[in-house]
C-alpha positions in Angstrom: 104.2 74.0 63.7 107.5 72.8 62.3 107.5 69.7 60.1 110.7 68.7 61.9 110.2 67.6 65.5 113.4 67.3 67.5 115.3 67.0 64.3 113.4 64.1 62.8 111.0 63.9 59.8 110.2 61.7 56.9 110.7 62.1 53.1 107.7 61.0 51.0 108.0 59.7 47.5 106.3 61.1 44.4 106.6 60.5 40.6 109.5 62.4 39.2 108.7 65.6 37.4 110.2 66.8 34.2 112.7 69.6 34.5 111.6 73.1 33.6 113.9 76.0 32.8 113.3 79.7 32.1 115.2 82.8 32.9 114.3 86.0 34.7 116.0 89.2 33.8 116.5 91.3 36.9 117.1 95.0 36.9 119.6 96.0 39.6 119.0 99.5 40.9 122.2 101.2 42.1 121.7 103.3 45.2 124.0 105.8 46.9 124.3 105.2 50.6 123.5 108.1 52.9 125.2 108.9 56.2 122.2 107.3 58.1 121.5 103.6 57.8 118.7 102.9 55.4 116.9 99.6 56.0 115.3 98.0 53.0 114.4 94.6 51.4 116.1 95.2 48.0 114.6 95.7 44.6 110.9 96.6 44.8 110.1 94.9 41.5 111.4 91.5 42.9 109.4 92.1 46.1 106.2 92.7 44.2 106.6 89.5 42.0 108.0 87.2 44.7 105.9 84.1 45.6 104.8 84.5 49.2 103.0 81.7 51.3 99.3 81.5 51.4 97.1 79.5 53.9 97.2 76.6 51.4 100.9 76.5 50.7 102.0 74.0 53.3 101.1 70.4 54.1 101.3 69.0 50.5 105.1 68.2 50.3 108.4 70.0 50.4 108.5 73.8 49.9 111.8 75.5 49.2 111.7 78.4 51.7 113.9 81.4 51.0 114.4 84.0 53.8 113.6 87.6 53.1 115.6 89.7 55.5 116.2 93.4 56.2 119.4 94.9 54.8 121.3 98.2 55.3 123.0 100.4 52.8 125.8 101.0 55.3 126.9 97.3 55.1 125.8 96.5 51.6 128.2 94.0 50.0 129.6 94.9 46.6 128.1 92.9 43.7 125.3 91.3 45.8 121.6 91.5 45.6 120.8 90.6 49.2 118.1 88.1 50.0 117.0 87.8 46.3 120.4 86.6 45.0 119.9 83.6 42.6 116.1 83.9 42.9 113.9 82.4 41.6 115.6 79.9 39.3 117.8 78.4 41.9 114.8 77.6 44.1 112.8 76.3 41.3 115.6 74.2 39.7 116.7 72.7 43.0 113.2 71.7 43.9 112.9 69.8 40.6 116.3 68.1 40.9 115.6 67.2 44.5 112.4 65.3 43.5 114.3 63.6 40.7 117.3 62.5 42.7 115.7 61.5 46.0 112.0 60.9 45.4 111.1 63.7 47.8 107.5 64.8 47.4 107.7 68.4 46.3 104.6 70.7 46.5 103.6 71.6 42.9 101.2 74.3 41.8 100.1 75.8 38.5 102.7 78.1 37.0 101.8 81.7 36.6 101.6 81.4 32.8 98.9 78.8 33.4 100.4 76.2 31.0 102.2 73.8 33.4 102.7 72.8 37.0 106.0 73.6 38.8 107.4 73.4 42.3 106.1 75.8 44.8 109.0 77.8 46.1 108.3 80.5 48.7 109.8 83.7 50.0 109.4 83.8 53.7 109.7 87.0 55.7 111.9 86.5 58.8 109.5 88.7 60.8 106.4 86.5 59.9 104.9 83.4 61.4 105.0 81.4 58.1 108.6 80.8 59.0 107.6 78.1 61.5 106.1 76.1 58.6 109.5 75.6 57.0 111.7 72.8 58.3 114.4 74.1 56.0 115.3 77.8 55.4 117.7 79.1 52.8 119.3 82.5 53.0 121.8 84.2 50.6 124.2 87.1 50.3 124.2 87.9 54.0 127.1 90.3 53.7 124.6 93.1 53.9 122.1 91.7 56.3 121.0 93.9 59.2 118.3 92.1 61.1 115.6 94.0 62.9 114.7 93.1 66.5 111.6 91.1 65.4 113.7 89.2 62.8 116.2 88.3 65.5 113.5 87.1 67.8 111.7 85.0 65.2 114.8 83.4 63.8 115.9 82.6 67.3 112.6 80.9 68.0 112.7 79.1 64.7 116.1 77.6 65.3 115.4 76.6 68.9 112.2 74.9 67.9 114.0 72.6 65.5 114.4 74.6 62.3 117.4 74.3 60.0 119.2 77.3 58.3 121.6 77.1 55.3 123.5 80.3 54.6 125.1 80.5 51.1 126.8 82.8 48.6 128.8 85.3 50.7 132.4 86.1 49.9 135.4 87.5 51.7 136.3 88.6 55.3 134.0 91.6 55.3 130.9 89.6 54.5 131.8 87.0 57.1 132.3 89.6 59.8 128.9 91.1 59.1 127.1 87.7 59.0 128.8 86.6 62.2 127.7 89.8 63.9 124.0 89.2 62.8 124.1 85.5 63.7 125.4 86.3 67.2 122.2 88.4 67.8 120.3 85.2 67.3 122.6 82.5 68.7 125.1 83.7 71.4 128.6 82.5 71.0 128.8 81.2 74.6 126.0 78.6 73.8 126.4 78.1 70.1 130.1 78.2 68.8 130.7 78.2 65.1 132.9 75.4 63.9 134.4 74.0 60.8 132.2 71.0 59.9 134.5 67.9 59.7 134.4 65.5 56.7 133.3 62.7 59.1 130.0 64.5 59.8 127.0 62.7 58.4 126.1 65.7 56.2 128.9 64.7 53.9 127.3 61.3 53.3 123.6 62.0 53.6 122.9 61.0 50.0 126.2 61.3 48.1 129.7 60.8 49.4 131.4 64.3 49.4 134.8 65.1 50.6 134.7 68.9 50.8 132.7 72.0 49.9 133.2 72.9 46.2 134.1 76.5 45.4 131.5 77.6 42.8 131.6 81.1 41.4 128.7 83.0 39.8 128.4 82.4 36.0 129.0 86.1 35.4 132.3 86.1 37.3 133.5 82.8 35.8 132.8 84.0 32.3 134.3 87.5 32.8 137.5 86.1 34.3 138.0 83.2 31.9 137.4 80.6 34.4 138.1 82.3 37.8 136.4 80.8 40.8 137.4 83.1 43.8 135.1 86.1 43.5 137.1 88.3 46.0 140.5 87.2 44.8 142.9 86.3 47.6 140.3 87.4 50.2 138.1 84.5 49.2 140.6 81.9 48.0 139.5 79.1 50.4 135.8 77.9 50.6 134.6 77.2 54.1 131.9 74.9 55.4 131.0 75.9 58.9 128.2 75.2 61.2 126.4 75.5 64.5 125.4 72.4 66.4 122.4 72.1 68.6 122.2 70.5 72.1 121.2 67.2 70.4 124.5 67.1 68.5 122.9 67.8 65.1 123.7 70.7 62.9 121.1 73.5 63.1 123.0 76.1 61.0 125.3 75.5 58.1 127.2 78.1 56.2 128.9 77.8 52.8 131.3 80.8 52.7 133.4 81.8 49.7 131.3 79.8 47.3 128.0 80.1 45.5 126.4 76.7 45.5 123.1 78.2 44.5 124.4 79.5 41.2 125.1 75.9 40.1 121.4 75.4 40.3 120.2 78.8 39.0 122.5 78.7 35.9 122.2 75.0 35.0 120.7 75.7 31.6 122.6 78.9 30.7 126.0 77.5 29.6 126.9 73.8 29.1 130.5 74.4 30.1 129.4 76.0 33.4 127.0 73.2 34.0 129.5 70.3 33.5 132.1 72.2 35.6 129.9 73.0 38.6 126.3 71.9 38.5 126.7 68.2 39.3 128.8 69.0 42.4 126.5 71.8 43.4 123.4 69.6 43.2 125.1 66.8 45.1 126.1 69.1 47.9 122.7 70.7 48.0 120.9 67.4 48.1 123.1 66.3 51.0 122.3 69.4 53.0 118.6 69.1 52.4 118.4 65.3 53.2 120.4 65.9 56.3 118.1 68.8 57.3 115.0 66.6 56.9 116.3 63.5 58.7 118.3 64.8 61.6 
C-alpha cells in the first residue's frame, strides 16, 4: 500500500551520507519512424541495466521512484530520451542531497561495484503493482509518451489512492500538447483542471522559500549555446509550474514545463560553472517538491 495515506506521512531522520558521483555514458540509438505507431520503452541497454524493485526494496526509507512509460515513434520529441532522460545520476544525486538537506531516511544498498553503499533509486513500470509502493513518482520527457490502457488504469488508481506525480523536463508547445492529451486519459479535465500553481501555495515554502520555478537547461544545450537556457528558443521562453489539485485541496500532480530541474542534479559534478549557476536552485526546488509530497 502507499506510504502516503490521505496525503500524510512522516519523514524519518538518518545520519547524513557522503556524496557519491560518477558518470554513465549512454548510447542514443537513432530510429526512423514508420507510418505505423511503434510502441517501445527506449534504449534496450538502459532497460537491461536499470534498477528495478525487488520484494525487499521498500519499507527501509525513501526510494526515488522513476516511471518507465510506453512511448511512440509517432510523437517522439526531438532531442529527448523518453523515460530515461537524466537517469541514473539525477536520481542518485538527488537522493543523497535530500538526505543531507532534510535528514530524510533514504534507503541505501550496496552499489553494483561492491565497494560502497549508495541510495536505492528505482525504475517503476507504470503497468506494474510496485507503483503503489511509491508515495512519490518522477517522470521525465513526456513529449513522446503514449500510455497503454493498462498504464492509464494503473496511474489513475495510483493518483486516486494518494500518490504524487512530478513531471519534469519537457519543452515547447508540442510536448505540452502531447502530455496534456496523455494526462487527460488518466485525470479527466472536468474533474481535475490543470492550473498555474500560485506563489502562495505551500509547495513554494515547504523547506526553502522559492518565488518561482527556475528555468534550467541541459548542460549540453547550455554549453553549446554559450549560456542559453530556453531549449526550444521562443517556443519555450517561459518556464511554467502547473499542477492538478485533489479533492482534499492538496496537489497530486505537479509539472515543470520548459525547464529541466533534473539536469541540475544529474550534472552537479560535471562543470563547476553549471553547478553554481543552476544546481543550488534546482536542489532547493526539488527538495520543496519532495517534502511537500511526503507531508501533504
